[in-house]
C-alpha positions, 0 to 999 in steps of 0.5 A: 496499543500504538494509538491509545488514550493517555489521561483521556487524550488519544496518543500516538505511542507517547505523543499526544495527538493534541500536541501534534495538532498544535505543532504541525496543524491539521489535517495531518497524517500521523504514523507510528514507527513502532507499529511499522516495525512490529508489523514488519517483524510478523513477516520476518518471524514467519519467514525465518529460516527460509530464503525469502524477500519481503518486498514492501509494496511502495504504493501503500505508503511511499513517504521517504521516511517510511521507505528508509525505515523499511530499508533499515529493517532489511526489506526489499520493495515492490514498485509500480512506476519509475517514480516509485523506483526513484523514491526507493533509491532516494530513501536508501533502498537496495536496487538488488531487492526491487521488484518492478510490477505493474502492467504499463511500463514505458520504455523509459521506465524499463531502461531506468530499472535496468540501469539501476540493476533491480532484482526483477521486472514482472511482466504482464503481457506478451507485448511487454516481453518484447519491449523489455527484450528490445530495451535490454538489447539496446543497453547491451544488458540481460533483463531479469524477468518473471511473469505475473500469472493470473491464477483465476482465484477469487480473493473474496474482496471488493471488486475494485481490488480483486486482481486474480480473476480471469477478467482482470486487466492484470497478469497473463492468463494461466493457460498462456504462461508456459508458452510465454516462458518458452518464448522468454527462455529463447531470447538472449536479452532476458533472463528468466528468474522467477514467477509471480502472482497477486490475486487482490487486496484486503484478504482476511482468510488465507485459503484464496492465497494458498489456493493461488500458491498451489496453482503457481507451484503446479505451473513451476513443476511444468516449467521444470519439466520444460527445463526452464528453471526459476529462482524465486516464487512471488506470491504477492501481497493483499493480506488485510487488516481490521478496519471495522469488524474484520477478523483477518487471519494472522500473517503467520497463517498466510505464510504457513499456507504458502510454505506448505504449498511450496512443499519441498521446493527450494526457490526463494519466496517473495511476498509483497505486503503493504497495507498489512505493514502500514495500514494500522500504523497511521491515522488522519488527524482532523479538526471540526470546523462546524457542527451543523444540525440538519433536518434529517442528518447532523454533520460534523464539517472537518478540515480534511476531505475526500482529496486527503482520504479518498477511500470512503468516497471511492470504495465506500470504505469504513474507517473507525473515527475516534475523538482525540479528547475522550470527553469534551466539555459542553459537547453536543452528543449525537449521530453525525456524518463526518464531511469535508469542505470539498464541493462534492456530495461524495465528500465524506470520511464517515457516516452515522457516527456517535460523537460528543463534539463541538467546533474545534474538536479533534478527530482521528480517522483510524487505520489510515496509514495505507492508501491515504496520503498516496491517493490524495489530490489537490482537488479544489486547489487544496494543499495536501496534508503534512505527515508526521512520524512518531518514535516513542516520545518524539514526533518528527515532520516527515513531509511539510504541508503543501502551500497554495503557491506550490500548487500553481508554481509550474503553471502559466497564465497564457493570454 
């Protein structure tokens, strides 16, 4: 296991989390290189022998060291902003393996992407087609494009992360897709290269993913009949991980189902995993400041808060919480809500957890490698945590903890 007890102390690979807290302080995100490589390898093995691109979803965790590791493994990247494009390039990512998704791209972002020479721009509206066409014309370029098509398939997940139903803001309607592709095929400044979809996050069963693939493949057949040829089919990401008692199907099952839906088609298959690669590869390390008994609840007040990990407050998400020291001398056993110092009642990391702890005890919030640091904020003028990457017996600081001075360095006190 990547995070396991060694001599009664929870460790990341071969490094004690107590040592990491001592060296780098808390709160702190800790990532395992071995876990990231292992999870990426599951996709690479499942796709072996098939023309494919694993486009890592940058929004899941955009730390430069994570991106650089993905680039070295041969991954492409799925981005949703000009900022993410700049991050990928800074980390050594190949622009020819970058897919630009997202439904609100500005003219500046489109120009940035075309100048970089990316693999494909995924379009999400008729208006975006017109904008990309105009930007490409101004640059004297031909923009490689695909439409993100909404297949109206229910991913059976949380409504905030279900993106494939017809009422979603994402994608173009399935019934409008052929018309839009015909329009795109007539434009001299765009080059139709693919088709894509993404139906949601945290899918634990392959059936919705396969159903979406079948709908997209049927549409590709109709495009063929209209003499519109594409070179890749992007089925998105969304494969879930275990947070509590979920039993997600293996990556290979999702891939087998997708390949079966493609049948004899020879287009490159693009997949965009994020959480499935980095989610279980990270923890949020935090220290208890106070143990606070209450009339109806007991609280463990920690130095991490909702601004550091917002998933519990935002989605009522459940994360396992482990004591870093398996047995604490003089600890008080009980059932605790784990809360932070932010001035909101929603500021909790976990509720009703059985712990034997005392002030100063370290806790690890598990499966925090995805949608953790990337969704953090400076609410209450709180500096964001440090980030550490562990590789075997070595722990390296890959993002320094912010200072309070940095938080208002760009502000002016206007009187």
